[in-house]
C-alpha positions as YAML, in Angstrom:
chain: A
units: angstrom
residues:
- id: 1
  name: MET
  ca: [1.91, 57.44, -64.54]
- id: 2
  name: LYS
  ca: [-0.88, 58.07, -62.05]
- id: 3
  name: LEU
  ca: [-0.15, 60.66, -59.37]
- id: 4
  name: ASP
  ca: [-1.65, 61.09, -55.93]
- id: 5
  name: ILE
  ca: [-1.09, 64.86, -55.93]
- id: 6
  name: LEU
  ca: [-0.46, 67.26, -58.79]
- id: 7
  name: ALA
  ca: [0.46, 70.85, -57.95]
- id: 8
  name: PHE
  ca: [0.31, 73.68, -60.48]
- id: 9
  name: SER
  ca: [2.32, 76.89, -60.48]
- id: 10
  name: SER
  ca: [2.14, 79.91, -62.75]
- id: 11
  name: HIS
  ca: [5.92, 80.30, -62.43]
- id: 12
  name: PRO
  ca: [8.79, 78.04, -61.41]
- id: 13
  name: ASP
  ca: [9.38, 78.69, -57.68]
- id: 14
  name: ASP
  ca: [5.74, 79.52, -56.81]
- id: 15
  name: ILE
  ca: [5.27, 76.10, -55.25]
- id: 16
  name: GLU
  ca: [8.64, 75.99, -53.53]
- id: 17
  name: LEU
  ca: [7.82, 79.26, -51.77]
- id: 18
  name: ALA
  ca: [4.23, 78.30, -50.96]
- id: 19
  name: CYS
  ca: [3.50, 74.61, -50.46]
- id: 20
  name: ALA
  ca: [6.70, 72.61, -51.01]
- id: 21
  name: GLY
  ca: [6.56, 71.35, -47.43]
- id: 22
  name: THR
  ca: [3.14, 69.81, -47.98]
- id: 23
  name: LEU
  ca: [4.35, 68.06, -51.12]
- id: 24
  name: ILE
  ca: [7.47, 66.79, -49.37]
- id: 25
  name: ILE
  ca: [5.37, 65.28, -46.56]
- id: 26
  name: HIS
  ca: [3.42, 63.21, -49.07]
- id: 27
  name: VAL
  ca: [6.54, 62.21, -51.01]
- id: 28
  name: GLN
  ca: [8.13, 61.02, -47.77]
- id: 29
  name: ALA
  ca: [4.96, 59.03, -47.06]
- id: 30
  name: GLY
  ca: [5.45, 57.14, -50.33]
- id: 31
  name: GLN
  ca: [2.91, 58.96, -52.48]
- id: 32
  name: LYS
  ca: [3.53, 60.03, -56.06]
- id: 33
  name: VAL
  ca: [3.62, 63.80, -56.38]
- id: 34
  name: GLY
  ca: [4.23, 66.05, -59.37]
- id: 35
  name: ILE
  ca: [4.41, 69.70, -60.39]
- id: 36
  name: ILE
  ca: [3.20, 71.41, -63.55]
- id: 37
  name: ASP
  ca: [4.71, 74.85, -64.17]
- id: 38
  name: LEU
  ca: [2.48, 76.84, -66.51]
- id: 39
  name: THR
  ca: [5.21, 79.25, -67.69]
- id: 40
  name: LYS
  ca: [9.01, 79.44, -67.75]
- id: 41
  name: GLY
  ca: [8.97, 82.72, -65.86]
- id: 42
  name: GLU
  ca: [10.58, 84.43, -68.83]
- id: 43
  name: LEU
  ca: [9.40, 87.89, -67.78]
- id: 44
  name: GLY
  ca: [11.21, 87.66, -64.46]
- id: 45
  name: THR
  ca: [13.69, 90.46, -63.75]
- id: 46
  name: ARG
  ca: [16.41, 88.09, -62.56]
- id: 47
  name: GLY
  ca: [17.77, 84.95, -64.15]
- id: 48
  name: THR
  ca: [16.81, 83.49, -67.52]
- id: 49
  name: PRO
  ca: [14.36, 80.76, -68.55]
- id: 50
  name: GLU
  ca: [17.34, 78.41, -68.94]
- id: 51
  name: ILE
  ca: [18.66, 79.21, -65.47]
- id: 52
  name: ARG
  ca: [15.21, 78.81, -63.93]
- id: 53
  name: GLU
  ca: [14.74, 75.49, -65.71]
- id: 54
  name: ALA
  ca: [17.98, 74.21, -64.17]
- id: 55
  name: GLU
  ca: [16.91, 75.55, -60.78]
- id: 56
  name: ALA
  ca: [13.52, 73.82, -61.09]
- id: 57
  name: LYS
  ca: [15.29, 70.57, -61.93]
- id: 58
  name: ALA
  ca: [17.43, 70.90, -58.81]
- id: 59
  name: ALA
  ca: [14.39, 71.67, -56.63]
- id: 60
  name: THR
  ca: [12.57, 68.68, -58.13]
- id: 61
  name: ALA
  ca: [15.38, 66.36, -57.05]
- id: 62
  name: ILE
  ca: [15.48, 67.88, -53.56]
- id: 63
  name: MET
  ca: [11.73, 67.34, -53.09]
- id: 64
  name: GLY
  ca: [11.79, 63.85, -54.61]
- id: 65
  name: LEU
  ca: [9.01, 64.50, -57.11]
- id: 66
  name: ALA
  ca: [7.85, 61.79, -59.50]
- id: 67
  name: VAL
  ca: [7.42, 64.27, -62.36]
- id: 68
  name: ARG
  ca: [7.75, 67.94, -63.23]
- id: 69
  name: LYS
  ca: [6.64, 69.43, -66.53]
- id: 70
  name: ASN
  ca: [6.53, 72.94, -67.97]
- id: 71
  name: LEU
  ca: [3.65, 73.79, -70.32]
- id: 72
  name: GLY
  ca: [5.44, 76.81, -71.79]
- id: 73
  name: PHE
  ca: [2.52, 79.22, -71.56]
- id: 74
  name: ALA
  ca: [3.37, 82.90, -72.12]
- id: 75
  name: ASP
  ca: [4.48, 84.47, -68.85]
- id: 76
  name: GLY
  ca: [2.27, 87.44, -68.08]
- id: 77
  name: PHE
  ca: [0.02, 86.89, -71.08]
- id: 78
  name: PHE
  ca: [-1.48, 83.39, -70.92]
- id: 79
  name: LYS
  ca: [-5.26, 83.37, -70.91]
- id: 80
  name: ASN
  ca: [-8.00, 81.35, -69.31]
- id: 81
  name: ASP
  ca: [-9.42, 80.26, -72.66]
- id: 82
  name: ARG
  ca: [-10.27, 77.06, -74.51]
- id: 83
  name: GLU
  ca: [-6.74, 76.51, -75.83]
- id: 84
  name: HIS
  ca: [-5.06, 76.78, -72.45]
- id: 85
  name: GLN
  ca: [-7.80, 74.88, -70.62]
- id: 86
  name: LEU
  ca: [-7.46, 71.94, -73.00]
- id: 87
  name: GLU
  ca: [-3.70, 71.82, -72.40]
- id: 88
  name: VAL
  ca: [-4.33, 71.53, -68.67]
- id: 89
  name: VAL
  ca: [-7.14, 69.01, -69.25]
- id: 90
  name: ARG
  ca: [-4.69, 66.79, -71.18]
- id: 91
  name: VAL
  ca: [-2.23, 66.90, -68.29]
- id: 92
  name: LEU
  ca: [-4.93, 66.10, -65.73]
- id: 93
  name: ARG
  ca: [-6.11, 63.13, -67.76]
- id: 94
  name: GLN
  ca: [-2.55, 61.95, -68.25]
- id: 95
  name: TYR
  ca: [-1.62, 61.92, -64.56]
- id: 96
  name: GLN
  ca: [-5.09, 61.39, -63.05]
- id: 97
  name: PRO
  ca: [-4.34, 63.03, -59.68]
- id: 98
  name: GLU
  ca: [-6.65, 62.55, -56.73]
- id: 99
  name: ILE
  ca: [-5.70, 65.98, -55.37]
- id: 100
  name: VAL
  ca: [-4.80, 69.16, -57.25]
- id: 101
  name: ILE
  ca: [-3.12, 72.14, -55.61]
- id: 102
  name: ALA
  ca: [-3.18, 75.45, -57.47]
- id: 103
  name: ASN
  ca: [-2.05, 79.05, -57.13]
- id: 104
  name: ALA
  ca: [-3.73, 81.55, -54.81]
- id: 105
  name: ILE
  ca: [-7.12, 82.67, -56.12]
- id: 106
  name: THR
  ca: [-6.09, 86.34, -55.89]
- id: 107
  name: ASP
  ca: [-2.59, 87.67, -55.37]
- id: 108
  name: ARG
  ca: [-0.11, 90.46, -56.07]
- id: 109
  name: HIS
  ca: [0.95, 88.94, -59.42]
- id: 110
  name: PRO
  ca: [-1.99, 88.66, -61.84]
- id: 111
  name: ASP
  ca: [-0.63, 85.38, -63.26]
- id: 112
  name: HIS
  ca: [-1.26, 83.72, -59.90]
- id: 113
  name: GLY
  ca: [-5.00, 84.41, -59.84]
- id: 114
  name: ARG
  ca: [-5.37, 83.73, -63.56]
- id: 115
  name: GLY
  ca: [-3.50, 80.43, -63.26]
- id: 116
  name: SER
  ca: [-5.60, 79.48, -60.26]
- id: 117
  name: ILE
  ca: [-8.89, 79.96, -62.10]
- id: 118
  name: LEU
  ca: [-7.55, 78.30, -65.26]
- id: 119
  name: VAL
  ca: [-6.54, 75.17, -63.35]
- id: 120
  name: SER
  ca: [-9.74, 75.06, -61.28]
- id: 121
  name: GLU
  ca: [-11.96, 75.25, -64.36]
- id: 122
  name: ALA
  ca: [-9.83, 72.71, -66.23]
- id: 123
  name: CYS
  ca: [-10.25, 70.28, -63.31]
- id: 124
  name: PHE
  ca: [-14.01, 70.40, -63.85]
- id: 125
  name: LEU
  ca: [-13.76, 70.19, -67.64]
- id: 126
  name: ALA
  ca: [-11.39, 67.22, -67.46]
- id: 127
  name: GLY
  ca: [-14.26, 65.16, -66.04]
- id: 128
  name: LEU
  ca: [-16.58, 65.79, -68.99]
- id: 129
  name: LYS
  ca: [-16.48, 62.84, -71.36]
- id: 130
  name: GLN
  ca: [-17.86, 64.93, -74.22]
- id: 131
  name: ILE
  ca: [-14.57, 66.84, -74.30]
- id: 132
  name: SER
  ca: [-12.20, 64.76, -76.40]
- id: 133
  name: THR
  ca: [-8.42, 64.95, -75.95]
- id: 134
  name: LYS
  ca: [-5.48, 62.85, -77.09]
- id: 135
  name: ASP
  ca: [-2.26, 62.13, -75.24]
- id: 136
  name: THR
  ca: [1.24, 62.74, -76.61]
- id: 137
  name: GLU
  ca: [1.12, 59.42, -78.46]
- id: 138
  name: GLY
  ca: [-2.17, 60.22, -80.17]
- id: 139
  name: GLN
  ca: [-4.31, 57.97, -77.99]
- id: 140
  name: TRP
  ca: [-7.73, 59.13, -76.80]
- id: 141
  name: GLN
  ca: [-7.81, 60.00, -73.11]
- id: 142
  name: ALA
  ca: [-10.43, 58.97, -70.60]
- id: 143
  name: ALA
  ca: [-12.26, 61.68, -68.68]
- id: 144
  name: TRP
  ca: [-10.84, 62.32, -65.20]
- id: 145
  name: ARG
  ca: [-11.75, 64.75, -62.46]
- id: 146
  name: PRO
  ca: [-9.68, 65.18, -59.27]
- id: 147
  name: LYS
  ca: [-11.50, 64.60, -56.02]
- id: 148
  name: VAL
  ca: [-10.54, 68.03, -54.66]
- id: 149
  name: VAL
  ca: [-8.76, 71.25, -55.62]
- id: 150
  name: TYR
  ca: [-6.87, 73.26, -53.00]
- id: 151
  name: HIS
  ca: [-5.17, 76.65, -53.31]
- id: 152
  name: TYR
  ca: [-1.97, 77.69, -51.58]
- id: 153
  name: ILE
  ca: [-1.26, 81.08, -50.01]
- id: 154
  name: GLN
  ca: [1.26, 83.33, -51.77]
- id: 155
  name: ASP
  ca: [2.09, 87.01, -51.29]
- id: 156
  name: ARG
  ca: [-1.26, 88.22, -49.98]
- id: 157
  name: TYR
  ca: [-2.17, 86.53, -46.74]
- id: 158
  name: ILE
  ca: [-5.57, 84.89, -46.54]
- id: 159
  name: LEU
  ca: [-7.12, 83.04, -43.63]
- id: 160
  name: PRO
  ca: [-6.48, 79.36, -44.43]
- id: 161
  name: ASP
  ca: [-9.16, 76.68, -44.24]
- id: 162
  name: PHE
  ca: [-6.56, 74.32, -42.81]
- id: 163
  name: VAL
  ca: [-2.85, 74.33, -42.00]
- id: 164
  name: VAL
  ca: [-0.33, 71.54, -42.60]
- id: 165
  name: ASP
  ca: [2.46, 71.19, -40.04]
- id: 166
  name: ILE
  ca: [5.68, 70.84, -42.05]
- id: 167
  name: THR
  ca: [8.07, 71.27, -39.12]
- id: 168
  name: PRO
  ca: [9.91, 67.94, -39.66]
- id: 169
  name: PHE
  ca: [10.52, 68.84, -43.31]
- id: 170
  name: TRP
  ca: [11.25, 72.56, -42.97]
- id: 171
  name: ASP
  ca: [14.94, 72.16, -43.85]
- id: 172
  name: ILE
  ca: [14.13, 70.29, -47.06]
- id: 173
  name: LYS
  ca: [11.64, 72.99, -48.05]
- id: 174
  name: LEU
  ca: [14.32, 75.65, -47.51]
- id: 175
  name: GLN
  ca: [16.74, 73.69, -49.67]
- id: 176
  name: ALA
  ca: [14.13, 73.55, -52.45]
- id: 177
  name: ILE
  ca: [13.58, 77.32, -52.20]
- id: 178
  name: LYS
  ca: [17.32, 78.01, -52.24]
- id: 179
  name: ALA
  ca: [17.64, 75.99, -55.45]
- id: 180
  name: PHE
  ca: [16.17, 79.09, -57.14]
- id: 181
  name: LYS
  ca: [19.20, 81.15, -56.15]
- id: 182
  name: SER
  ca: [18.87, 83.51, -59.14]
- id: 183
  name: GLN
  ca: [15.66, 84.87, -57.64]
- id: 184
  name: PHE
  ca: [16.85, 85.74, -54.15]
- id: 185
  name: PHE
  ca: [19.33, 87.99, -52.39]
- id: 186
  name: ASP
  ca: [22.91, 87.66, -53.54]
- id: 187
  name: PRO
  ca: [25.31, 90.43, -52.48]
- id: 188
  name: GLU
  ca: [27.52, 89.63, -55.48]
- id: 189
  name: SER
  ca: [24.72, 89.81, -58.04]
- id: 190
  name: SER
  ca: [24.72, 92.67, -60.55]
- id: 191
  name: GLU
  ca: [21.07, 92.11, -61.48]
- id: 192
  name: PRO
  ca: [18.34, 94.56, -60.39]
- id: 193
  name: THR
  ca: [16.78, 94.20, -56.96]
- id: 194
  name: THR
  ca: [13.27, 92.75, -56.98]
- id: 195
  name: TYR
  ca: [10.51, 92.27, -54.45]
- id: 196
  name: ILE
  ca: [11.81, 88.82, -53.47]
- id: 197
  name: SER
  ca: [15.55, 89.51, -53.86]
- id: 198
  name: ARG
  ca: [15.67, 92.03, -51.03]
- id: 199
  name: PRO
  ca: [17.78, 90.97, -48.03]
- id: 200
  name: ASP
  ca: [14.73, 91.13, -45.75]
- id: 201
  name: PHE
  ca: [12.53, 88.85, -47.86]
...
């Protein structure tokens, strides 16, 4: 399946918090949009990988995505190396997106910046025909390079190059965020308080 836009996140919920509204706009316009989560967020203080997988599935349905896949990289410890780059290259060649959206280049969580650079470099490498990759069925993949790579803003504010008005779709974005209920404030939760589970977040 060819996608118009493919967004990458280091952890499930990165995209919902950052650029879900932009994705929803394009879904509502009839474009095919997908998300690739690099990790399962298994080092997160709250919830479990299984809970977050179910939450990601719910958010996917709310946003109307064509596809969502988790690469299962090690949360907190994945590297920007040949092995991980080739995994991302395979995904890029599989879905052939025109636009890629990736994590913030620098941010509070080191996985965000690392994931950003990993995806950006893989987007370039995916266009080199001398790099050979096979799909899940063992077929050789054609080289493919997205037309553009954008980065969304996360915890640390940066001056954006452009802003997308998501006002008409704000409620849907909030629903997608709230799908990750294990991560946010819950007065009945017995789990430890985190940066994003505070009442004022």
